[in-house]
N, C-alpha and C positions, 0 to 999 in steps of 0.2 A: 504494500500499499504506500503510496505517496500523496503528498499534500494535493496535488492537481486532480486525484481521484475523488476527493471528497463529495463534491456536488453529485456526482454519479452514484456514490454509494447511499447517500441520503435518498435519492430517488428509488434506488433498488430496494432499500428496506420498505419503503412505503408500498411498493408492488408486492414484495414478497410476504408482508405480514400485514394486510389491511385491517384485520380485526384488532391488532395490537396497536398498529400505528393510529387508528382512529382514536385511541385513547392517549394518544401523544406520547407512546412510549416507542421511541427510536432515536438512534444518535443523531444529535445535531452537529453542525460542523464544529462548533466549539469542543465538543466531547472528542471527535476523531482526531483533531489537531492535537489535543491533550495525549490522546493514546499513543501518537506518532512521536511525541515528545518523551513520554515515559518509558516506552517498550516498543520501538520502532520494529523489531525483528518478530514481535507477535502478531503482527497485523498484516493480513493477506488479502489479496484480490485475485479473482479468476478472470481472465480476459478471454473473449471469444470474437474473433474478427474485429480487434480494437475496441471492443464494447465491453464494459465491466458486467459481468453476468452472475458474479458470486463475490461475497466477502466475508470475512470473519474476524473478529476482535478477541484477543486473549490477553491475560495478565498473569503474573506469578503471585501466588499466596501461600500462606500456611494455616491450615484450620486446626483449632484446639477445641475439643477432641477432632479427630480427623474426618469423623462424619457428622458434624455439627449442623444443626438446622440452620438455615440462613435465608436471607431473601435476595433477590437479584440486586436490588439497590445498594444493600449494605455490602454485598461482595464485590460490587463494581466501583466501590467507593464514590457514590453519587454520580455515577456515569463518567467521572473524571479519572478512573483508575488511580484514586488518592492512594489506595491501600497497596498499590503494586510493591512487591518486596523482592528485590533480586536475590536475596538470601533464601527465599522460601523453597519449598520442595514440590510444590504442585502447580501445573498449569491450568488456569481456570477458563474454560470456554464461555466467554461472555455472550457472544452471539454468532449465528452463522446465517447467511441470507443466500438464496439461489433464486434467479429470475425464473418465474413461472413458465414463460415461453422457452426456456432452454434447459428444462429438467430432462432427466435420462441421458445427460450427456456425461454423467459421473463428476459433476462440478463439486457437489458436497463432498463426496469420496475424496477427490483431490485436496480440498480444504481440510479435511481431517487427517490426511496423510501429511499434509505440511505441518500440522500441529504435532503429529506424533513424532516427526522428523526433528522438529524444534526441541520437543521435549527430551528426545534422546540425545540431541546435541548438547544441550545445557545440562544433562544428567539429572533430569527432575524424575521424582519418583512415580509420578502419575499424572494423568490428565482428569480433571472433574468438570461437571456442567450440570445445570438444571435443565431438564428437557421438556419440552411441551407435550402434553397428551392431548393431541389435537381434536380427536373425536369424543373426548369424555363427555362433553356436553349433551351428546346424544343418548348417553347410557346412565347419566348420573342419578335419575329417578330409581334405577333398579340395583345400582351397586356403588361401593366405596371406590376411591381411586386405586387403592391396592388391589381389590378384586378385579378392577378393569385391567390393571396391568398383568395380572395372572392369567386373564383370558387372551390377552395379546400375546404372551409367551407361549400359550397353548394353540395359537393361531385361530382361536374362536372369534376374535375380533381384529379386523384389518386397523392398524394403527402405523401410518407411514413413517412417522418420526421415530418412534421406539423401535420398529423392526429395522430401520436403516441403522440405528445406534448399535443394535444387536449384531447385525451383519459386520459392523466395524469393530467387534470385539470390546464393546463397552458392556459393563455389567450393571444391573438395576441393583441400587442399594436400598433406597427407601424413598417415601412420598415426602415431598416438602410442601408444607401447607402456605398459604398466602405468600407465594414466591413472587408473582408479579400479577398486575392486572391484565387478565387474559381471559376473555369471555368464552373461548373455545375449551379452555383447560379449566374453567372455574377457578382460576388462580392458583391451581395445583401445579407442581412439576416433579419429574423424576430426578432424584439424585443418582447420576451415572458416573462410572469410573473406569478409565482404562490405565492398567498398572504397566510400566515401562519395563519390558522384559530385559532390557540392556542396563537397568540401573545399577549403579556401583555406590554402594553404601559408604558415605564419607566418614573419615575418622575425625573426631573432634580434637584429637591430641595436637 
């Protein structure tokens, strides 16, 4: 990601996440500029024929305890990545957007792989994120978010976001309530984790 990409990224988010963007939840130019200042190597874009069709933002944190409940706003440091910690052990996936007209090109997978490569290069222990449960609003009358995730795992419910994350070797840890204002997920999110198989434990001596 470079500063000149920012206007295209803002528009991309509005197209990729209309239901969340309508609540005003998307990166503004001032946020993206700050992400590039605090952690430029953690911000990626995907280009197709010179058009930006995907983007993702990441920061480094340490969670105590490691599976602590959190909200999107708290973990992203008020959207400015104020809590980015270069000494942390975890890459946090703050967002990922892909253009609906260019899906099925493997854009999100390439962005996920870019994150995995970065986590490996920086010797971070893991990648975590809060994932949307996109179709939960259609099932909420009949089941809890946890039951919903279990049915997705058994392929009884189609859930594009979570199934994609499973395919990319992320594990579901638990449900995060009040994660962000998201009418589709009813504000819930999945706490997901990918452990870096190449991680080398650092000695503190």
